[in-house]
C-alpha positions in Angstrom: 0.0 0.0 0.0 1.6 3.2 -1.2 1.2 6.8 0.0 -0.4 7.6 -3.4 -3.1 4.9 -2.6 -3.8 6.4 0.8 -4.1 9.9 -0.8 -6.5 8.6 -3.4 -8.8 7.1 -0.8 -8.6 10.2 1.3 -9.7 12.4 -1.7 -12.6 10.0 -2.5 -13.7 10.2 1.1 -13.4 14.0 1.2 -15.2 14.6 -2.0 -17.7 11.7 -1.6 -17.2 11.0 -5.3 -15.1 8.4 -7.1 -14.8 10.7 -10.2 -13.8 13.8 -8.2 -11.3 11.9 -6.0 -9.8 10.3 -9.1 -9.5 13.7 -10.8 -7.8 15.3 -7.8 -5.1 12.5 -7.9 -4.7 12.4 -11.7 -6.1 8.8 -12.2 -9.1 7.5 -14.0 -12.5 6.8 -12.3 -12.2 3.1 -13.1 -8.8 3.0 -11.4 -10.2 4.7 -8.3 -13.1 2.3 -8.2 -10.8 -0.7 -8.6 -8.5 0.6 -5.8 -11.4 0.8 -3.4 -12.6 -2.7 -4.3 -9.1 -4.0 -3.7 -8.9 -2.4 -0.3 -12.3 -3.7 0.6 -11.3 -7.2 -0.5 -8.0 -7.0 1.5 -9.7 -6.1 4.8 -13.0 -8.0 4.2 -15.2 -4.9 4.8 -17.3 -2.5 2.9 -15.9 1.0 3.0 -18.6 3.0 1.1 -22.4 2.8 1.1 -22.9 3.0 -2.7 -26.7 3.0 -2.5 -26.6 6.7 -1.4 -25.8 9.7 -3.5 -23.4 11.1 -2.8 -21.7 7.9 -1.6 -21.0 7.8 2.2 -18.4 6.1 4.3 -19.4 3.2 6.4 -18.1 2.8 9.9 -15.2 0.8 8.6 -14.7 3.4 5.9 -14.6 6.2 8.6 -11.9 4.2 10.4 -9.8 3.6 7.3 -10.2 7.3 6.2 -8.9 8.4 9.6 -5.9 6.0 9.1 -5.2 7.5 5.7 -5.4 11.0 7.0 -3.1 10.3 10.0 -0.6 8.4 7.9 -0.4 11.1 5.3 0.0 13.8 8.0 2.8 11.8 9.6 4.5 11.5 6.2 4.3 15.3 5.7 5.9 15.8 9.2 8.6 13.2 8.4 9.5 14.9 5.1 9.7 18.3 6.8 11.9 16.9 9.6 14.0 15.1 7.1 14.6 18.2 5.1 15.6 20.0 8.2 18.0 17.2 9.1 19.6 17.4 5.7 20.2 21.1 6.1 21.8 20.5 9.4 24.3 17.8 8.1 27.7 19.4 8.0 31.3 18.3 8.0 33.7 16.7 5.6 33.4 13.1 4.2 36.8 11.8 3.3 36.6 9.2 0.6 39.4 7.1 -0.8 38.5 5.7 -4.2 40.0 3.6 -6.9 40.5 5.5 -10.2 37.8 3.8 -12.2 35.0 4.5 -9.8 36.2 8.0 -9.1 36.6 9.2 -12.7 33.4 7.7 -13.9 31.1 8.4 -10.9 32.4 11.1 -8.7 31.3 14.1 -10.7 27.7 13.0 -10.5 28.0 12.0 -6.9 29.5 15.4 -5.9 26.6 17.2 -7.5 24.0 15.1 -5.8 25.7 15.2 -2.5 26.0 19.0 -2.6 22.3 19.3 -3.5 21.3 17.1 -0.6 23.7 18.4 2.0 24.8 21.9 1.1 26.6 22.4 4.4 28.7 19.3 4.0 31.9 18.7 1.9 33.0 15.7 -0.1 36.8 15.2 -0.1 37.9 12.5 -2.6 41.4 11.1 -3.1 42.1 8.6 -5.8 44.6 5.8 -5.1 45.5 2.1 -5.5 43.5 -0.4 -3.5 46.2 -1.3 -1.0 46.6 2.4 -0.1 42.8 2.7 0.3 42.7 -0.1 2.9 45.7 1.6 4.7 43.9 4.9 4.7 40.7 3.4 6.1 42.7 1.5 8.8 44.7 4.5 9.7 41.7 6.8 9.9 42.7 9.2 7.2 39.7 8.2 5.1 36.1 7.7 6.4 35.5 5.1 3.8 37.0 3.5 0.7 35.4 2.7 -2.7 37.1 -0.4 -4.1 36.5 -3.3 -6.4 36.5 -6.8 -5.0 36.0 -5.5 -1.5 37.5 -7.7 1.2 36.8 -7.8 5.0 39.4 -8.4 7.6 39.8 -8.2 11.3 40.0 -4.4 11.1 38.0 -3.8 7.9 34.3 -4.3 7.1 33.4 -4.6 3.4 29.9 -3.9 2.1 28.8 -4.7 -1.4 27.5 -1.8 -3.5 26.9 -3.3 -6.9 28.2 -5.8 -9.6 29.4 -4.5 -12.9 29.2 -6.7 -16.0 32.6 -7.3 -17.6 32.9 -7.2 -21.4 35.6 -7.4 -24.1 37.2 -4.1 -24.9 38.5 -3.6 -28.5 39.3 -0.7 -30.8 36.7 -0.1 -33.5 38.7 -1.6 -36.4 39.6 -4.8 -34.5 38.3 -8.0 -36.2 36.1 -8.7 -33.2 34.6 -5.2 -33.0 31.8 -5.9 -35.6 30.4 -8.7 -33.4 27.8 -8.2 -30.7 29.0 -11.3 -28.8 32.2 -13.4 -28.6 33.0 -16.8 -27.2 35.9 -17.2 -24.8 37.6 -19.4 -27.4 37.8 -16.4 -29.7 40.3 -14.8 -27.3 42.7 -17.7 -27.3 46.2 -16.5 -28.2 45.0 -13.0 -28.9 47.2 -10.0 -27.9 45.8 -8.9 -24.5 46.2 -5.9 -22.2 46.1 -7.2 -18.6 46.0 -5.7 -15.1 49.1 -5.9 -12.9 49.5 -9.3 -11.3 49.1 -8.1 -7.7 45.5 -6.8 -8.3 42.4 -8.7 -7.4 40.8 -8.0 -10.8 43.8 -9.7 -12.5 43.5 -12.8 -10.3 39.8 -13.0 -11.0 40.2 -12.6 -14.8 43.1 -15.2 -14.8 40.8 -17.6 -12.9 38.0 -17.1 -15.4 40.3 -17.6 -18.5 41.8 -20.8 -17.0 38.3 -22.1 -16.3 37.4 -21.5 -19.9 40.7 -23.2 -21.1 41.9 -19.9 -22.7 45.5 -18.7 -22.9 45.6 -15.0 -24.0 48.9 -13.4 -25.1 49.6 -10.8 -22.5 51.6 -8.1 -24.3 51.5 -5.5 -21.5 49.9 -4.8 -18.1 48.9 -1.8 -16.1 47.6 -1.0 -12.7 44.5 1.0 -13.7 41.6 0.8 -16.1 42.2 4.3 -17.6 45.6 3.3 -18.9 44.4 0.0 -20.2 41.6 1.7 -22.1 44.1 4.0 -23.8 46.3 1.1 -24.8 43.3 -0.7 -26.3 42.2 2.4 -28.1 45.7 2.7 -29.6 45.4 -0.9 -31.0 47.9 -2.6 -28.7 45.6 -5.4 -27.8 42.1 -6.2 -26.4 41.2 -6.5 -22.8 38.3 -7.4 -20.5 36.9 -4.4 -18.5 33.8 -3.4 -16.6 31.3 -2.2 -19.3 30.2 0.9 -17.5 33.8 2.2 -17.3 34.1 2.2 -21.1 31.0 4.3 -21.9 32.8 7.6 -22.5 35.3 6.0 -24.9 32.4 4.2 -26.7 30.5 7.5 -27.1 33.7 9.0 -28.5 34.0 6.1 -31.0 37.4 5.1 -29.6 36.3 1.8 -28.0 33.9 -1.0 -28.7 32.4 -3.2 -25.9 31.5 -6.8 -26.8 29.5 -9.2 -24.7 31.1 -12.5 -23.6 29.1 -15.6 -24.3 30.1 -17.3 -21.1 29.0 -17.7 -17.5 28.4 -14.2 -16.1 31.6 -12.3 -15.4 31.2 -9.3 -13.1 33.3 -7.0 -11.0 31.9 -6.5 -7.5 32.3 -2.9 -6.2 31.7 -1.9 -2.6 32.8 0.3 0.3 35.2 -0.6 3.1 35.3 1.0 6.5 37.0 0.4 9.8 35.2 -2.0 12.0 33.3 -0.6 15.1 33.6 2.9 13.7 30.3 4.7 13.4 29.9 7.0 10.4 29.3 10.7 11.3 26.2 12.2 9.8 27.9 13.6 6.7 29.5 10.2 5.9 26.3 8.4 6.5 24.6 10.8 4.1 27.1 9.8 1.4 26.5 6.1 2.1 22.8 6.8 1.8 23.4 8.5 -1.5 25.0 5.4 -2.8 22.0 3.4 -1.7 23.9 1.1 0.6 22.5 -0.2 3.8 25.4 0.1 6.2 
C-alpha cells in the first residue's frame, strides 16, 4: 500500500465521489473504483455505502479514512523533519576511491551530495587499492570505494553493486563488428592485462583458466584508464567493466563486446574500519550510494 493509494482514498472520502477523487489524484475513475474494491477485499469490509448519493463512508470506511489522514499527516511531518535534518548535516566526508570509480562516478555524486547536503563537503582522493585499505585502517579516510572489497579483522566490506565485464576492443579490430564473442575467440590474442598483484587480474586469470583460454599478455597496467588508452591505440584487447568504457564508446574510440560465457562481473563496494560509526555527513554519502550500512 503506497502513500499515493492512501491519498487517493482520502480524496474520494473527502469529495464523496469516485470521479472527483480520481481527478484530484490524476487517475481514471475506473482505477479509483478498482482501488477501493481491492482495499475492501483485502480487509474484508465495505468502505462506502454505494446506495446513497453522494456515496457515504461506512463505519469501517470512517476508520480507514482516519488511518489514511493520520498516515499522510505523519508522512508530511517526516518529510519536513528530514529536510531540516539534511540542512543540518555538516562536516567533511573523506573518501578514498580507486581511479575507475572516481573518474566515472564522482562528478555526478559530488553534484547530488552538494544538492542534498549543502553544508557538507565531499573530499575525494584517488589511489591504489592497498593504499585505500591503509587509509581506512589509519583513519585518514572515512570510507573507501574499491572493487573486489575484502573484509578483515580491522576492515568491514559492504557490497555496493556488480558491474558486467565485457571485451574491450578498438573499432577496427576484427572482433569489433560482433555483438558477442565466445571465450575461445580470445585464445592466443594480444591482451592488455592488469598488474598481477591486483584482485581483478587474479579473477580474470581464474576465469580464463576455467574456460581453457590462454591469452597473449603483451602489456599490463595498474588501472583501467591506462588499459583503455592502450586498447584504443590498438595494442591489444582487454576485459573491462562495461560501464567504465561508456565515455570512450561514445567518442568512437572503443567497442564493448559481450562475452558468451558464465556471467563475469566486478563487485564494487565500500570498506570502513570495524566498530567505527559514520558521522552524519559520511552516513549521508553512504545513503546517497543506496547502501545499507
